[in-house]
C-alpha positions as CSV (number, residue, x, y, z in Angstrom):
1,M,192.5,52.4,115.0
2,G,190.7,50.4,117.8
3,E,187.4,51.1,115.8
4,K,189.4,49.6,113.0
5,I,189.9,46.5,114.5
6,K,186.2,45.6,115.9
7,I,185.4,46.3,112.7
8,K,187.4,43.6,111.1
9,I,186.6,41.4,113.9
10,E,182.6,41.9,113.4
11,S,183.1,41.2,110.0
12,V,185.9,38.2,110.1
13,L,183.2,36.4,112.1
14,S,179.9,37.3,111.0
15,K,181.2,35.3,108.1
16,N,182.3,32.1,110.2
17,K,179.2,30.1,110.1
18,G,180.5,27.8,112.9
19,Y,181.6,30.4,115.2
20,Q,177.5,31.3,115.3
21,D,176.9,27.6,116.5
22,V,179.6,27.9,118.8
23,L,178.3,31.0,120.3
24,K,174.7,29.6,120.2
25,I,175.7,26.0,121.9
26,S,177.8,27.5,124.3
27,D,174.2,29.4,124.9
28,I,172.2,26.9,124.9
29,L,175.2,24.8,127.6
30,N,174.9,28.0,129.9
31,G,171.2,27.7,130.2
32,E,171.5,31.5,128.7
33,E,168.7,29.7,126.0
34,N,166.3,27.1,125.4
35,I,167.0,24.3,123.1
36,D,164.1,24.3,120.8
37,G,163.9,25.9,117.8
38,T,167.6,24.4,117.1
39,P,167.9,21.9,114.8
40,E,167.9,18.2,114.7
41,D,171.2,17.4,113.7
42,W,172.5,19.2,116.6
43,S,173.3,15.9,118.4
44,Y,177.0,16.9,119.0
45,L,176.0,19.2,121.4
46,T,177.3,18.2,124.1
47,Y,181.0,17.3,122.2
48,M,180.8,21.2,122.1
49,K,181.1,22.0,125.6
50,N,185.2,21.4,125.8
51,S,185.2,23.2,122.6
52,P,188.2,25.4,122.0
53,I,187.0,29.2,121.4
54,T,191.1,30.6,121.0
55,S,193.6,29.0,119.0
56,V,197.1,27.3,120.2
57,D,198.8,30.2,118.5
58,V,197.0,32.9,119.5
59,E,197.4,31.8,123.3
60,R,201.4,31.2,122.4
61,S,201.7,34.5,121.2
62,F,200.2,36.1,124.0
63,S,202.5,34.3,126.5
64,E,205.9,35.3,124.3
65,Y,204.4,39.0,124.9
66,K,204.0,38.4,128.1
67,N,208.1,37.4,128.9
68,V,208.7,40.8,127.3
69,L,206.1,42.7,129.1
70,T,207.5,41.7,132.7
71,S,207.6,44.0,135.7
72,N,211.3,43.2,135.8
73,R,211.6,45.1,132.6
74,Q,211.4,48.8,133.4
75,S,213.9,50.2,131.4
76,F,212.8,48.4,128.2
77,K,212.3,51.1,125.8
78,F,210.5,50.9,122.4
79,E,212.9,50.0,120.2
80,N,214.5,47.0,121.9
81,I,211.0,46.0,122.7
82,K,210.0,45.8,118.5
83,K,214.0,44.4,117.8
84,S,213.5,41.4,121.2
85,L,209.5,40.6,119.2
86,I,211.4,40.2,115.9
87,V,214.4,38.4,117.3
88,Q,211.7,36.1,118.8
89,C,209.3,35.4,115.7
90,N,212.1,34.6,113.4
91,F,213.5,32.1,115.8
92,Q,210.2,30.5,116.8
93,G,209.7,30.0,113.1
94,K,212.9,28.5,112.6
95,I,212.3,25.9,114.8
96,I,209.0,25.2,113.9
97,Y,210.2,24.7,110.1
98,K,212.7,22.4,110.9
99,I,210.4,20.7,113.1
100,N,207.3,20.3,110.8
101,S,210.3,18.8,108.5
102,K,211.2,16.1,110.3
103,N,208.7,15.0,112.5
104,R,205.3,16.3,114.0
105,Y,206.3,14.3,117.6
106,L,209.4,16.8,118.2
107,K,207.3,19.4,117.6
108,K,205.0,18.6,120.7
109,I,208.0,18.0,122.8
110,V,209.6,21.1,122.3
111,Y,206.1,22.6,123.0
112,F,205.7,20.8,126.1
113,F,209.4,21.6,127.2
114,R,208.5,25.3,126.3
115,A,205.4,24.9,128.6
116,I,207.7,23.5,131.5
117,K,210.4,25.7,131.1
118,R,207.1,29.3,131.3
119,K,205.8,27.6,134.7
120,L,209.4,27.2,135.8
């Protein structure tokens, strides 16, 4: 299973030319690669210093999974984990749909309060 995932990731990333540019820029900014021989249209190189590699959706899903797999859940059976994740995904999807249909700023407010709730 792990090999299939690795092949799929490599396939997707090899098709994404922007990802290859970000990797090359990262190497240049870290001093691992020389800037000589790069195209001159890379004037945006300094702006790429803080570009995120992962998407917000991925980070959000990892934090949701982290809440499920905390250390105080010692007797959480696999079937219950599956049900819990289904409920969380369905609940989150309904909230995001309602927010998207009303106001994009409200969406930011909800994410802000979720982040505060996680830190408490």
